[in-house]
C-alpha positions in Angstrom: 110.7 124.1 83.6 113.6 122.7 85.5 116.7 121.4 83.8 116.2 118.2 85.8 113.1 117.1 83.9 115.1 115.7 81.0 117.1 113.8 83.6 113.9 112.4 85.0 112.8 111.4 81.5 116.1 109.6 81.0 115.9 107.9 84.4 112.4 106.7 83.6 113.6 105.3 80.2 116.1 103.1 82.0 113.9 102.2 84.9 110.9 101.1 82.8 113.0 99.0 80.5 112.0 100.2 77.1 113.1 103.8 76.2 109.9 104.5 74.3 107.8 103.5 77.4 109.9 105.7 79.7 109.9 108.7 77.5 106.1 108.3 76.8 105.4 108.1 80.6 107.7 111.1 81.3 105.7 113.1 78.7 102.4 112.0 80.1 103.6 112.8 83.6 104.8 116.3 82.4 101.4 117.0 80.8 99.5 115.8 83.9 101.6 118.0 86.2 100.9 121.0 84.0 97.2 120.1 83.9 97.1 119.7 87.7 98.6 123.2 88.2 96.2 124.7 85.6 93.4 123.2 87.7 94.5 125.3 90.6 94.7 128.4 88.5 91.3 127.8 86.9 89.6 127.1 90.2 91.1 130.3 91.7 89.8 132.3 88.7 86.3 130.7 88.7 85.9 131.4 92.4 86.8 135.1 92.2 90.6 134.8 92.7 93.5 135.0 90.4 96.4 132.9 89.2 99.1 134.1 86.8 102.1 131.8 87.0 103.1 128.1 87.0 106.5 126.9 88.0 107.7 123.4 87.2 110.5 122.1 89.5 112.2 118.8 89.9 109.8 118.0 92.8 106.6 118.9 90.8 104.7 122.0 89.9 103.7 125.1 91.8 100.8 127.4 90.8 100.9 130.9 92.1 97.2 131.4 92.9 95.5 134.1 94.8 92.1 132.9 95.9 89.3 135.3 96.9 89.1 135.9 100.7 86.3 133.2 101.2 86.6 129.7 102.4 85.0 128.3 99.3 87.5 130.1 97.0 90.5 128.9 99.2 89.2 125.3 99.3 88.4 125.0 95.6 91.6 126.6 94.6 93.5 123.9 96.5 91.2 121.1 95.4 91.3 122.2 91.7 94.6 120.3 91.0 93.5 117.0 92.5 90.2 117.3 90.7 92.0 117.4 87.4 93.9 114.2 88.3 90.6 112.5 89.3 89.1 113.6 86.0 92.1 112.2 84.0 91.9 109.0 86.0 88.2 108.6 85.2 88.9 109.2 81.5 91.5 106.4 81.4 89.7 104.1 83.8 88.0 102.1 81.0 91.4 101.2 79.6 92.6 100.0 83.0 89.5 97.9 83.6 89.8 96.3 80.2 93.4 95.4 80.8 95.0 92.5 82.7 97.0 95.0 84.7 94.4 96.5 87.1 96.4 95.6 90.2 99.6 97.0 88.8 97.9 100.3 87.8 96.4 100.8 91.2 99.5 99.8 93.2 101.6 102.9 93.6 104.8 100.9 93.9 104.4 98.8 90.7 104.4 99.8 87.0 102.2 97.8 84.6 104.3 95.7 82.3 103.6 97.4 79.0 105.2 97.7 75.6 104.7 100.3 72.9 104.8 98.0 69.9 102.3 97.2 67.2 99.7 99.5 65.7 97.4 102.1 67.2 95.1 99.4 68.4 97.7 98.2 70.9 99.4 101.5 71.6 96.3 103.5 72.6 95.4 101.2 75.5 98.9 101.3 76.8 98.9 105.1 76.7 95.6 105.0 78.6 97.2 102.8 81.3 100.1 105.2 81.6 97.7 108.2 81.7 95.9 106.5 84.6 99.1 105.6 86.4 100.6 109.1 86.2 97.5 110.8 87.4 96.8 108.1 90.1 100.3 108.7 91.5 99.9 112.5 91.4 96.6 112.2 93.1 97.9 110.0 95.9 101.0 112.1 96.5 99.1 115.4 96.5 96.5 114.1 98.9 99.1 113.2 101.6 98.1 115.4 104.5 101.4 117.3 104.9 102.2 120.9 104.0 102.9 122.1 101.2 101.0 119.3 99.4 97.4 119.8 98.5 96.2 117.4 101.3 98.1 119.4 103.9 96.8 122.7 102.6 93.2 121.4 102.7 93.6 120.5 106.3 95.1 123.9 107.1 92.0 125.7 105.8 
């Protein structure tokens, strides 16, 4: 993991207003990036390839995968990461649809106005919104059709 991740967490704490919200979002983002990269590794292994290392950098993650020499293996290895983000978005979609912040969750340039106060009944939905937002952003960024992002790599196949 890069030394810059704690700086990102600190920046998010100030940017999102409440330190608890910023740190929680940074942790959710970190877990989502790791899950995304594990998706690449798992897809490579399922399709006959291999993956043995994940590197977390200030710009995101990088999975060192070696797909089998077939189109299907190469495609699913690249698509494995975004599929994880789609799955995590679907898991948290109910929280988004039950909130009053649907537009803010879908808009990539806006963060839903949330607070982490109260009991579990008010914190769990907020964490669901942040889980959706983190994975929605990761999905949108990774599907941009430029290399080395996943969208660009899919077009290159």
